[in-house]
N, C-alpha and C positions, 0 to 999 in steps of 0.2 A: 286633456289634463294630467300631469303627473301625479298621481297619489301621494307622494313625497315631497316635491317641489313647488306643486301648483302650476300656472299655467306659465307657457313659454312666452316670453316677454319680448327676446332679440334671437336673430339669427346669427352669427358670428362668422366671416368669412375671412381667411388668410389668402393674402393676394400677393403676388411677386412686385404688381405696380399698382400702387393706390388711386395714382391719378386716372390711370387708363381705366380700372375697376369703376370710379365715379363717373367717368365718361359713358361708360357700357349702362350704368344704372340709369342715368340721366336720360340717354339717347333711345336704347332699347326698351328699357322697363317704364321710361316716364317718371321713377321716384327720384324726390327728391324734397325741398333744398338738403344739400350735405353740409353738415357742420364737421370741418375738418381742422384737425390738429396735427400739424407737422411733427413737432418735437413733444411727445407727450412727456410729462413731467410725474415720476412716481415719487411718492413718499417713500416706499420700500417695495423690494420684490423678492421674491424667492423661488426658484425652481426646484421641485423635491427638496425642501428643506434647507437650501444652501441660498445665499444671497446672490443676486445676479443683476447685473448693470444693464437691463435688457434696454434698449432703446426701439421706439416704434413710434409710427403715425396711426391715427385711427381717423374714421369719417363715420358719422353718424346721420341716417335718416329715417323716416318712417313709412312705411307702406300699411296706412289702417292704424291699427293697435300696434303691430310688429314693426319693433324697431331692427332696421338691418344695419350691421358694423362692420367694417373692412378695416383689417389690421395688416400693417405692413411693417415687420420687423426689420429694423434698419441697421443692425450689427449682427455680431455672432455669438452673441451671449446665451447662454442655455436659457431654454423656454420650451414650452408645450410647442409655440407658433413656429419656434426653428426645427423643433421634431418633425411636424405636419409637413414642412415645406420639405425638409432634407429627405422625408420618406417619398417625395415624388408627387405630394399634394398641393392644390391650392383649389381654395373653394371653401364650402361651409365646412368649418371646424369645430363649432360648440353652439349649443343652445344654452340661453341665459335665462336664468329664473329670478325676479326682482324680489326684495324683501326688505321691510323695516325692522324686522327681528332677525337680523342678521345671525347674531352670536347664536343663538336658539337653534337656528336652521343647519349652521355650521357644526355645531355640535351633533344635532341629528344625523346629520350625514356620516361623521366619523361615527358613531354608536353604531350604524348599520354597516359598517364595514368599507365605505367609500375612501379612497386614499387620495391626498391633495398633490396634483401633479405643479400647479405652480400657483402663486396667491401674491396679494400686493394692497396697495392702497395708492389712492389717487385723491388728492383733497381733504387729507385727513381722515380719523378715525370712523367716520360715518361715509367712505368712500372705499370701505373694503370690497375685496373680490377674490373669489378663490374657484379654480378649476380642478374639479375631480377627473381622475386618470380611469374615464370610462370608456375610452375608444376603444371599441372593438371593430370597427370599421369608419372610415372617415366621416366626420360630422355628427358624431355621438359624444362630444366631449359635453359634460354638464358643468356650467358655471352658475355660481349664487353670487349676486352683487347688493350690496347694501345701498338702499334708495332712501334712507331716511334722512338723509343731509342733502347738500347743494347738488350730487348727482342727481337726485329725485326730481328736483325742481326743473333742472336742466333737461333731463329726460322729457318731462311734462310739457315743456316749452319747446322741444323739437317734434313733439308728436302735434301738437296745436298749430303751428306753424306750416306743419306738410299737409293738413287739412284742408286748408285753402290756397294752397302754393300755385302759382299761375305759370311756373317755368322761368322766372325772372331768377336773376342773381342765383343759380344753381348750384354753386360752392361757395361757402360762408367761412372764413377763415376765423378759428378761435385762436387768440394768443395768450 
């Protein structure tokens, strides 16, 4: 457990082919079901403090308490996802810590010298997220995510469904 951020709640993988990645996790790892959003709508998104029109797809599933997130960026807009892929990487890019006291954790991280690489919101003010530029080697970016709103309820549902998943309906599209 991080003495600063708490428990890791999610591992985020940046991939070049999200459909193939979901298939791998289903077939080889036995993880699912996947909740797939092909065209994620962000309320706003900034990369290094500048607005960016990032287009992405995400898929979410749980393995026990750990959520697995797959992310495929669909355009060339500036983001830490694009930087990761452009550096020749694919796979684990970040670990996410969830909080219902987002602003306090965000301010604490900034006061400790962390720098925001990119940030945004999905689903309103209680859907904020920030990625701190902590990557010394692939897979070490820190994300914090506000779960005090609808996102937290969605994450809890995904975890609950995964507990009893029998392999049926492995990809569930969210529109």
